Residue, then its C-alpha position, 0 to 999 in steps of 0.5 A: m264517327s261521333l262519340s258521346i261525352s260518356q263514351v269519350a270519358n270511358l275511353a280516356g279514363i276521366s269523368a264526363r264532369m272533367l270534359r265539361h270542365y275542359d269545355k268551360l275553360g276553353l280547352l276542349h270544345p265538343s265538335r257539336v252540341s245537339d238540340n237536346g244538349y248532348r255533346w259529341y266528339e270527333r277524332e280531332q277532339l280525341f287527338r286534342l284530348q290526348r295531348i291535354l292529358l299527356l301535358r297534364d300528366y307531365g305536371l303542367s297546369l291547365p292554364a299552361i296547357k291552354d296557352i301551349l295549345s292556343r299558340n299552335d306552337a308545334a315545336e314547343e309542344h313537341e319539346v314538352l312531349t319529348a321530355h315527357r316521353a324520356l321520363v316515362a321511358e326512365e320510369r318504365d326501365r325502373l319498373t322493369h328492373l324492379l319486376s325482374t327482381l320480384d320475379r326472381t324472388l318469387n321463383e326462388m320461393a317456389g323452389g327455383d334457382q337462388i338469386g345472387e346476393e348482389n341481385f337482392f336489391e337491384g330494383l330497389r337500387t334503381t329506384r333510389g338511383a333514379l331519385r338521387k339522379g333527379l335530385l342532383e340535377r335539381f339541387g346540384p352537388q349539395i344534395e349529396s349531404a342529404f343522401t349521406s345523412h339518410e344512409k348514415i341514419t338508416a344504416e342499422w335499420n332492419e325490415r321492421d324499421y323500414e315497415a314502421a317508417a312506411q306505415r307512418g308515411k302512409a298514415l300521414y298521406e291518408r290524413l292529408t287526403d282527408t283534409m283535402r277532401q274536406g275542402h281545406a285549401p293547401q294554404s289553410s292552417e289545417a293543411a299547414s299543421l299536417i305539412q309540418s308533420h310531413y316536414d318533420l318526417i323527412s327531417e328524421t333523416w335529412i333536414p331540407g331547407k326552404e328551397a330544397y323542400a319546395g323543390l321536393a314538392d315538384l317531385y309530386l308533380e312529375p311522373g315517377f315514384q313520388r307522384d305514384l306513391v300519393a296518387d294511388i291514395d287519391p289522384n288529386l293529392p299530388e297537386w294539392l300536396a305540392a301546393a301545400m308544401k310550397d306554401f309551407a316552405e315559403k311561410g313556415l320555413s322562412t319563419q323558422r329560419q328567422a326565429s333561428s337567426e334571432g335566437s342565435s343573435r341573442 
């Protein structure tokens, strides 16, 4: 059965413009184009589109996806998708824990059984634990100092403190989104100014170096809490933000480190 470009777009949850972009890049050609210019897709193209979107969700760039698909390397593609499945399964388990905590809390609020104190933050601990595990795998044991610093500073925080921090973060992401939508590149001075604020916000509880901050940018490219946080504001923000952070790490933090070194030698 042939499907029109609008039908495929609706099924996949993407725009017809994106499908035309994939066609232009050589990623996904329609099975045929009718005399009136309409694009039509068959099951083979739907299967290829599914693979493209899965690989895209894994954080691969379109050129990298095109390279994988053009090589017809089933083993490599299987390895990538298997790794992606593991990440999705881990995120599913995290959300299941969090959902269970919320359900028990709502049940108690409605007059049901009380939840034990040890279960109050079960889902939240799982979220922090997954983040900690990912950072440990990426940066090694030295990342422990970051968590120690964060936990020490936030030990006395109350609900109002956490809410204020969350609101400042949300406001910053919205300003970053506005800058992106205005057409400013991740490498622009407008982006750098806001990324400095992003870095400063993180530095309130932990001061990451050049490599660590660039590594944190990758978290916005991978499935998980960090990516979801900004993708809910704008689905294009994760990639733009990650690129801006890496540019800032390379330019801004290198400059700061050099200035600090020069100042200490005087």
